[in-house]
C-alpha positions in Angstrom: 22.3 24.3 -14.6 24.5 21.4 -13.7 22.7 18.3 -12.3 24.2 15.9 -9.9 23.5 12.5 -11.4 24.9 10.6 -8.4 22.4 12.4 -6.1 19.5 11.5 -8.4 20.7 7.9 -8.6 20.9 7.7 -4.9 17.5 9.1 -4.3 15.8 6.9 -7.0 17.6 3.8 -5.8 16.7 4.5 -2.2 13.0 5.0 -3.0 12.9 1.8 -5.2 14.7 -0.2 -2.5 12.3 1.1 0.2 9.3 0.2 -1.9 10.7 -3.3 -2.5 11.4 -3.7 1.2 8.1 -2.4 2.5 5.7 -3.8 0.0 5.1 -7.3 -1.2 5.6 -6.2 -4.8 9.0 -7.9 -5.2 7.6 -11.1 -3.7 4.8 -11.1 -6.2 7.1 -10.4 -9.1 9.6 -13.1 -8.2 6.7 -15.5 -7.7 5.3 -14.7 -11.1 8.5 -15.4 -12.9 9.2 -18.6 -11.0 11.8 -17.3 -8.6 9.7 -17.5 -5.5 12.3 -19.5 -3.5 14.5 -16.4 -3.4 11.9 -14.4 -1.3 13.2 -15.8 2.0 16.6 -14.1 1.5 15.4 -10.8 0.1 16.3 -9.0 3.4 19.9 -10.0 2.9 20.0 -8.1 -0.4 17.4 -5.3 -0.1 18.3 -3.8 3.3 22.0 -3.2 2.3 20.9 -1.8 -1.0 18.6 0.6 0.8 21.3 1.7 3.2 23.8 2.1 0.3 21.6 4.2 -1.9 20.4 6.3 1.1 24.1 6.9 2.1 25.0 7.9 -1.5 22.1 10.4 -1.6 23.1 11.9 1.8 26.7 12.1 0.9 26.1 13.8 -2.5 23.6 16.2 -1.0 26.1 17.2 1.6 28.8 17.6 -1.0 26.6 19.7 -3.2 25.9 22.3 -0.4 29.5 22.5 0.8 30.7 23.5 -2.6 31.8 27.1 -2.8 30.7 29.1 -5.9 
């Protein structure tokens, strides 16, 4: 069975981006490695990543089901 790697990438990326946006895990990790000053601008990076990965997953899911056998 053929697997759609782009769909899997989109789903995993969206889940990881959502976890990083909604939990303070990324703030703790950045603080632990000395990059705590970047936490104020995380929303400028993480929200577009979340939208991009979710869009990729939705696009590939739609393309997968429109394909004719």
